[in-house]
Structures are given as structure tokens and as C-alpha cells.
ZAMI-944875 format. One record per residue (C-alpha): residue in three letters; x, y, z; residue number from 1. Coordinates in Angstrom, 2 decimals. Layout:
# residues N
> type_east_north_up_seq
> ala_X_Y_Z_NUM;
...
This chain:
# residues 332
> type_east_north_up_seq
> met_-31.83_5.49_4.84_1;
> ser_-30.24_8.89_5.53_2;
> asn_-27.40_10.49_3.61_3;
> ala_-25.07_9.95_6.56_4;
> glu_-25.86_6.26_6.59_5;
> asn_-25.28_6.01_2.83_6;
> phe_-21.85_7.52_3.20_7;
> ser_-20.97_5.53_6.31_8;
> asp_-21.47_2.30_4.38_9;
> tyr_-18.42_3.30_2.38_10;
> tyr_-16.19_4.85_4.99_11;
> asp_-17.20_3.54_8.41_12;
> leu_-14.60_2.83_11.07_13;
> ser_-15.43_0.35_13.80_14;
> thr_-13.95_2.13_16.81_15;
> asp_-12.07_5.33_17.51_16;
> asn_-9.44_3.39_19.46_17;
> gly_-8.84_0.99_16.59_18;
> thr_-8.52_3.87_14.15_19;
> ser_-6.10_5.68_16.46_20;
> ile_-3.86_2.62_16.74_21;
> val_-3.86_2.08_12.98_22;
> phe_-3.09_5.76_12.39_23;
> ile_-0.24_6.00_14.94_24;
> val_1.46_2.70_14.08_25;
> gly_1.03_3.15_10.35_26;
> phe_2.18_6.77_10.34_27;
> ile_5.31_6.03_12.39_28;
> gly_6.20_2.92_10.38_29;
> asn_5.73_4.47_6.96_30;
> gly_7.37_7.71_8.13_31;
> leu_10.49_5.78_9.15_32;
> val_10.55_4.08_5.76_33;
> leu_10.55_7.49_4.04_34;
> cys_13.28_8.78_6.37_35;
> val_15.53_5.78_5.74_36;
> leu_15.09_5.97_1.97_37;
> ile_15.71_9.72_1.85_38;
> lys_18.70_9.71_4.21_39;
> tyr_20.67_6.61_3.20_40;
> his_19.66_5.50_-0.28_41;
> lys_21.78_7.68_-2.53_42;
> thr_21.26_5.71_-5.75_43;
> ser_17.89_5.34_-7.43_44;
> asn_16.46_1.92_-8.25_45;
> met_12.97_0.69_-8.98_46;
> pro_12.36_-1.29_-5.73_47;
> asp_13.35_1.70_-3.58_48;
> leu_11.27_4.06_-5.71_49;
> cys_8.24_1.78_-5.39_50;
> leu_8.80_1.39_-1.66_51;
> phe_9.07_5.17_-1.23_52;
> asn_5.83_5.84_-3.11_53;
> leu_4.09_2.95_-1.40_54;
> ala_4.92_4.42_2.00_55;
> leu_3.86_7.87_0.78_56;
> ser_0.53_6.44_-0.45_57;
> asp_-0.10_4.79_2.90_58;
> ile_0.63_8.04_4.74_59;
> leu_-1.83_9.96_2.54_60;
> phe_-4.42_7.28_3.23_61;
> leu_-3.75_7.33_6.99_62;
> ile_-4.02_11.13_7.24_63;
> ser_-7.66_10.89_6.16_64;
> leu_-8.64_8.32_8.80_65;
> pro_-9.02_10.69_11.80_66;
> phe_-11.48_12.80_9.80_67;
> trp_-13.60_9.78_8.90_68;
> ala_-13.43_8.52_12.48_69;
> his_-14.69_11.87_13.77_70;
> tyr_-17.51_11.90_11.20_71;
> ala_-18.49_8.30_12.01_72;
> ala_-18.54_9.10_15.73_73;
> ile_-20.85_12.15_15.60_74;
> thr_-22.45_11.60_12.14_75;
> glu_-21.83_15.25_11.31_76;
> trp_-19.22_16.77_9.00_77;
> ile_-17.86_19.93_10.60_78;
> phe_-14.78_20.55_8.45_79;
> gly_-16.37_22.39_5.55_80;
> ser_-16.72_21.81_1.82_81;
> phe_-13.04_22.27_0.91_82;
> met_-11.90_19.68_3.45_83;
> cys_-14.64_17.40_2.14_84;
> his_-12.88_17.20_-1.24_85;
> ala_-9.37_17.34_0.24_86;
> val_-9.86_14.48_2.69_87;
> thr_-11.61_12.41_0.03_88;
> ala_-8.67_13.02_-2.30_89;
> leu_-6.19_11.88_0.37_90;
> tyr_-8.21_8.75_1.03_91;
> met_-8.70_7.74_-2.59_92;
> leu_-5.19_8.67_-3.81_93;
> gly_-3.67_6.78_-0.90_94;
> phe_-5.87_3.76_-1.51_95;
> tyr_-5.27_3.42_-5.25_96;
> gly_-1.65_4.57_-5.00_97;
> ser_-0.88_1.80_-2.55_98;
> met_-2.47_-0.80_-4.80_99;
> phe_-0.86_0.43_-8.01_100;
> phe_2.65_0.69_-6.56_101;
> met_2.37_-2.84_-5.17_102;
> val_1.50_-3.93_-8.71_103;
> leu_4.44_-1.97_-10.16_104;
> met_6.83_-3.47_-7.61_105;
> thr_5.55_-6.96_-8.43_106;
> ile_5.94_-6.46_-12.18_107;
> asp_9.44_-5.06_-11.68_108;
> arg_10.53_-8.13_-9.69_109;
> tyr_8.93_-10.34_-12.34_110;
> thr_10.85_-8.73_-15.20_111;
> val_14.14_-8.79_-13.31_112;
> ile_13.95_-12.43_-12.19_113;
> val_11.93_-14.18_-14.91_114;
> his_13.02_-12.14_-17.95_115;
> thr_16.49_-11.07_-16.84_116;
> tyr_18.15_-11.53_-20.22_117;
> thr_15.28_-10.72_-22.54_118;
> ser_13.43_-7.79_-20.99_119;
> leu_14.54_-4.33_-22.09_120;
> leu_12.84_-3.01_-18.97_121;
> ser_15.19_-4.96_-16.72_122;
> lys_18.29_-3.97_-18.68_123;
> his_17.82_-0.31_-19.46_124;
> arg_15.86_1.32_-16.66_125;
> ser_17.08_4.88_-16.49_126;
> val_16.19_7.28_-13.72_127;
> arg_13.89_9.13_-16.08_128;
> ala_12.08_5.91_-16.97_129;
> gln_11.62_5.08_-13.30_130;
> ile_10.26_8.53_-12.52_131;
> ala_7.96_8.32_-15.55_132;
> leu_6.55_5.01_-14.29_133;
> ala_6.00_6.47_-10.83_134;
> leu_4.21_9.49_-12.31_135;
> leu_2.10_7.16_-14.43_136;
> met_1.00_5.27_-11.29_137;
> trp_0.01_8.54_-9.61_138;
> ala_-1.85_9.63_-12.75_139;
> leu_-3.78_6.35_-12.79_140;
> ser_-4.54_6.77_-9.09_141;
> leu_-5.85_10.28_-9.70_142;
> gly_-7.95_9.10_-12.63_143;
> ala_-9.52_6.32_-10.56_144;
> ser_-10.14_8.76_-7.69_145;
> leu_-11.60_11.68_-9.63_146;
> pro_-15.28_10.59_-9.68_147;
> thr_-15.35_10.21_-5.90_148;
> ile_-13.43_13.45_-5.34_149;
> ile_-15.68_15.45_-7.67_150;
> phe_-19.04_14.15_-6.47_151;
> ser_-18.31_14.17_-2.74_152;
> gln_-20.06_17.11_-1.10_153;
> val_-21.46_18.40_2.17_154;
> lys_-25.26_18.57_2.14_155;
> asn_-27.44_20.43_4.63_156;
> glu_-24.25_21.75_6.30_157;
> ser_-23.65_18.45_8.09_158;
> asp_-24.33_15.37_5.96_159;
> phe_-21.48_14.05_3.83_160;
> val_-22.76_12.68_0.51_161;
> gln_-20.48_10.67_-1.74_162;
> tyr_-22.65_10.44_-4.88_163;
> pro_-26.01_11.97_-5.85_164;
> gln_-28.92_9.69_-5.11_165;
> gly_-30.55_7.91_-8.04_166;
> thr_-27.38_7.75_-10.15_167;
> val_-25.18_4.85_-11.23_168;
> trp_-22.04_6.38_-9.69_169;
> thr_-22.42_4.49_-6.41_170;
> leu_-22.59_1.19_-8.28_171;
> phe_-19.64_2.30_-10.39_172;
> ser_-17.59_3.03_-7.25_173;
> tyr_-18.23_-0.45_-5.85_174;
> ile_-17.22_-2.16_-9.11_175;
> glu_-14.17_0.09_-9.42_176;
> leu_-13.04_-0.79_-5.91_177;
> asn_-13.43_-4.52_-6.57_178;
> ile_-11.64_-4.51_-9.94_179;
> leu_-8.89_-1.89_-9.54_180;
> gly_-8.41_-2.31_-5.80_181;
> phe_-8.45_-6.08_-5.50_182;
> ile_-9.00_-8.31_-8.55_183;
> ile_-6.28_-6.79_-10.75_184;
> pro_-3.61_-6.40_-8.00_185;
> leu_-4.23_-9.91_-6.66_186;
> ser_-4.23_-11.45_-10.15_187;
> val_-0.95_-9.74_-11.04_188;
> met_0.67_-10.78_-7.76_189;
> val_-0.46_-14.41_-8.06_190;
> phe_0.67_-14.68_-11.70_191;
> cys_4.03_-12.99_-11.22_192;
> tyr_4.95_-14.71_-7.96_193;
> ser_3.86_-18.09_-9.32_194;
> arg_6.56_-17.60_-11.97_195;
> ile_9.14_-16.09_-9.62_196;
> ile_9.01_-18.63_-6.79_197;
> pro_9.93_-21.73_-8.88_198;
> ile_12.99_-19.90_-10.22_199;
> leu_14.13_-18.83_-6.75_200;
> thr_13.62_-22.31_-5.28_201;
> thr_16.07_-23.77_-7.82_202;
> met_18.83_-21.50_-6.53_203;
> lys_20.86_-23.04_-3.71_204;
> ser_21.01_-19.89_-1.63_205;
> arg_19.60_-19.18_1.81_206;
> lys_19.00_-15.60_0.73_207;
> lys_16.88_-16.78_-2.20_208;
> his_14.82_-19.07_0.03_209;
> asn_14.19_-16.16_2.37_210;
> ala_12.97_-14.22_-0.66_211;
> val_10.53_-17.04_-1.47_212;
> arg_9.09_-16.88_2.03_213;
> leu_8.77_-13.12_1.74_214;
> leu_6.87_-13.39_-1.54_215;
> leu_4.49_-15.94_-0.07_216;
> val_3.87_-13.62_2.88_217;
> leu_3.14_-10.71_0.53_218;
> val_0.40_-12.55_-1.35_219;
> thr_-1.06_-14.21_1.75_220;
> val_-1.27_-11.01_3.80_221;
> phe_-2.76_-9.03_0.92_222;
> phe_-5.38_-11.73_0.35_223;
> leu_-6.30_-12.14_4.03_224;
> phe_-6.65_-8.44_4.83_225;
> trp_-8.43_-7.23_1.69_226;
> thr_-10.68_-10.16_0.73_227;
> pro_-13.32_-9.61_3.49_228;
> tyr_-13.58_-5.91_2.59_229;
> asn_-14.11_-6.64_-1.10_230;
> ile_-16.68_-9.34_-0.36_231;
> val_-18.78_-6.85_1.61_232;
> ile_-18.35_-4.24_-1.15_233;
> phe_-19.61_-6.80_-3.67_234;
> leu_-22.60_-7.62_-1.43_235;
> lys_-23.41_-3.90_-1.29_236;
> phe_-23.30_-3.84_-5.09_237;
> leu_-25.73_-6.76_-5.29_238;
> gln_-28.01_-5.05_-2.80_239;
> leu_-28.18_-1.81_-4.78_240;
> gln_-28.15_-3.28_-8.29_241;
> leu_-30.33_-6.39_-7.96_242;
> gly_-32.26_-5.70_-4.79_243;
> tyr_-30.87_-8.76_-2.99_244;
> met_-30.75_-8.66_0.81_245;
> asn_-32.73_-5.44_0.77_246;
> thr_-34.20_-5.72_4.26_247;
> cys_-33.59_-3.80_7.46_248;
> gln_-31.80_-6.78_9.00_249;
> trp_-29.48_-7.17_6.02_250;
> asn_-28.79_-3.44_6.03_251;
> gln_-27.77_-3.61_9.67_252;
> asp_-25.67_-6.73_9.14_253;
> leu_-23.83_-5.26_6.14_254;
> his_-23.36_-1.99_8.00_255;
> met_-21.76_-3.82_10.95_256;
> ala_-19.72_-6.06_8.65_257;
> met_-18.38_-3.01_6.80_258;
> gln_-17.11_-1.55_10.07_259;
> trp_-15.07_-4.64_10.89_260;
> val_-13.73_-5.46_7.43_261;
> glu_-12.62_-1.85_6.84_262;
> thr_-10.68_-1.87_10.10_263;
> ile_-9.03_-5.16_9.08_264;
> ala_-8.17_-3.76_5.63_265;
> phe_-6.75_-0.55_7.10_266;
> ile_-4.33_-2.58_9.24_267;
> his_-2.59_-3.54_5.99_268;
> cys_-1.17_0.01_5.88_269;
> cys_0.65_-0.74_9.13_270;
> leu_1.99_-4.03_7.82_271;
> asn_3.40_-2.70_4.55_272;
> pro_6.57_-1.23_6.14_273;
> ile_7.20_-4.50_7.99_274;
> ile_6.62_-6.70_4.97_275;
> tyr_8.46_-4.66_2.34_276;
> ala_11.22_-3.13_4.42_277;
> phe_11.86_-4.26_7.98_278;
> val_12.29_-7.92_7.05_279;
> gly_15.40_-6.99_5.06_280;
> gln_18.71_-7.14_6.92_281;
> lys_20.14_-4.10_5.12_282;
> phe_17.06_-2.00_5.87_283;
> arg_17.04_-3.05_9.53_284;
> lys_20.58_-1.76_9.93_285;
> leu_19.67_1.55_8.34_286;
> phe_16.62_1.72_10.57_287;
> leu_18.73_1.16_13.69_288;
> met_21.19_3.80_12.56_289;
> ile_18.39_6.40_12.39_290;
> leu_17.05_5.39_15.80_291;
> lys_20.54_5.63_17.27_292;
> glu_20.99_9.10_15.77_293;
> trp_17.58_10.37_16.90_294;
> phe_17.40_8.60_20.29_295;
> pro_20.99_8.04_21.48_296;
> val_19.90_7.44_25.08_297;
> cys_17.62_4.55_24.16_298;
> phe_19.61_3.06_21.26_299;
> gly_23.15_4.18_22.08_300;
> his_24.17_0.65_23.08_301;
> cys_23.56_-0.63_19.53_302;
> thr_26.88_-1.46_17.86_303;
> thr_25.69_-0.84_14.32_304;
> asn_26.90_2.54_13.10_305;
> glu_27.25_4.25_9.79_306;
> ser_31.00_3.72_9.38_307;
> glu_30.77_0.01_10.19_308;
> phe_27.84_-0.36_7.85_309;
> ser_29.67_1.49_5.07_310;
> glu_32.71_-0.73_5.52_311;
> arg_30.58_-3.86_5.37_312;
> met_28.74_-2.64_2.27_313;
> thr_32.08_-1.77_0.61_314;
> thr_33.47_-5.21_1.46_315;
> met_30.36_-6.91_0.11_316;
> his_30.52_-4.81_-3.07_317;
> thr_34.21_-5.68_-3.55_318;
> arg_33.56_-9.38_-3.08_319;
> ser_30.65_-9.22_-5.50_320;
> ser_32.83_-7.48_-8.10_321;
> val_35.58_-10.09_-7.71_322;
> ile_33.11_-12.96_-8.06_323;
> ser_31.52_-11.36_-11.12_324;
> ser_34.88_-10.79_-12.82_325;
> thr_35.95_-14.36_-12.00_326;
> lys_32.77_-15.75_-13.57_327;
> thr_33.31_-13.60_-16.66_328;
> lys_36.86_-14.81_-17.11_329;
> ser_35.85_-18.42_-16.65_330;
> lys_33.20_-18.05_-19.35_331;
> glu_35.76_-16.53_-21.70_332;
């Protein structure tokens, strides 16, 4: 098996058209999320910070896809040694950053809802603490990405090699992907949401029931889109480590399977903005406000504007303050 084939087992893309659609849709969606958060969210809170960094991670990941698609199409790396490390860094940082910030967002919701009155994290989360947590997630992402970034190199001026042949680093990369990129995030999401959902279902509020449906969608979509990819990665590990399925037919089948499951997994980058942001009524209004500002001809007929939205948010805040003060007095 050639060096190009070894690398393509890890990074293959099924079709240029599929990659182009994932790149365009994902880049626009996550770019709009960043624009909305930067333009309209004046106060800092953990969900918005996680959402911002999640969108940023997905964009870093998506930027690398056209390079891999070009390499998979012609089986020749023409971008040089520096871009070899740079594109690998974008890919790996985006991949692990997306996973780790989903985990951080899940843990944050868990502490706020399940341990509202006992968790110091939910009571005293300063801006500095939030930024420190975000930096910690990026540091963990960099640490998980470093082996791949360091060992990736261009060989014979055209072949892209991820790890030196005859070393354990390839096996290490497969195990790392399975554990850090799937098993830990999925376990955290299942545990936290299994504790959150029963609490939300006891609340007689339509908004809370919508939140339950959203949480179920989060876990289901993550599981459906990333499980096939991780199964194939695990099969590759068994093939290299134990010699199972080490025939030409199995190599071809796994190679083809990797193409499809990677494309399916990459689609998750496009869905993140929809799942985490666009399903929220407040975010949809902010999104429409940006579209109306940028494209007045197409979205000028929309009645939602910034002043109306500000008035509604002020009214909602006033009502919330009145209700809170009333509850306090009644308890006293």
C-alpha cells in the first residue's frame, strides 16, 4: 500500500461535490453564528461563549476540507511542507475543538439545571473564569492534535504521510480519535442529559418541553453522524494491530467505507448552527435582523427590527424582574 493510500484512509472525502456542499453550507451557517454573537450579544455568558467557540472550531475544520478534497482527487500534495502542517493543524484543532466545546456546553447546562443551588460553578462564573475554561479547551485540543501536526510531512515532493511507517503512532491516532472524539463526548452527553431531561419534564412549561426535545436531538444527531465514522476507525485499528481483515478485499471495503462515513460525519459541522442556534426563537430574530441589514432587498419585508426586538426584550426582562421580586416577597 502506498503512502498516499495510507493517508487517504484517514482523510478521504467521497466526492468533490459533497465536500463543496458541506464547506459552503457549513461556512455560511457557522459564519452567521459568529456574526450574530459578535454583533448583538453584548453580555458574556457560558452558553454563548461555547457556541462562539464551537462555530469557530467548525470553521477551522471546514477550511481544511478543500485541501483534502484536492489531494484525494489527484493523490498529490502540491501545497508545500508549511501548508502540510498548517492544514493538518486546522483540521485537528477544529475536530477536537468542536468535540471539547460540546462537552463544555453540556457540563455547563448540567451544573446550571441539576446543581443550581449547590454548584459554585453555576453561581460564581466570572468572565475571567469563562475565558479560562475556553482557553483550557483550546489547550486540550492543541495537545490532542500535536502528534498529528508534528509527524505529518510531505514525502517525495508529492505524497502526504501522516505518521512514519513501522511506528505505533498510527494506532495511537485511531485510539485517540475513538476515545477523545467519540466515547468521552458521547458518555458525557448521555450522562448529563439523562439527569437534565427528567428535571425539565417536571416543569409545566412549554419552553422547558421544547428544551427537552432539543436535548434529545443533540444526542441523537451526534450519535447518528459520528458512530459510523468511529466504527470504521476502530476496524482500521483492528486491522493494523491484530491483523484482522488484512486482505485486499477488506482494504478496498474499508477504504470505500471511510469515504462515506467521513462525509456523513463532516455534515455534522453544517448541522451544529441549526441545532445549537437557529432553533432558538431569540437567535432566529437576531439572525433575521442581520439578513435584513445586509440584504434589505430580499429581507426588507420582514417586520422584525432591532428597536422592536429591544422593546420586546426589555418588556420580557421587566416582567421577569417583577415575577422574581414577587416570588421573593411571598417567600419572606
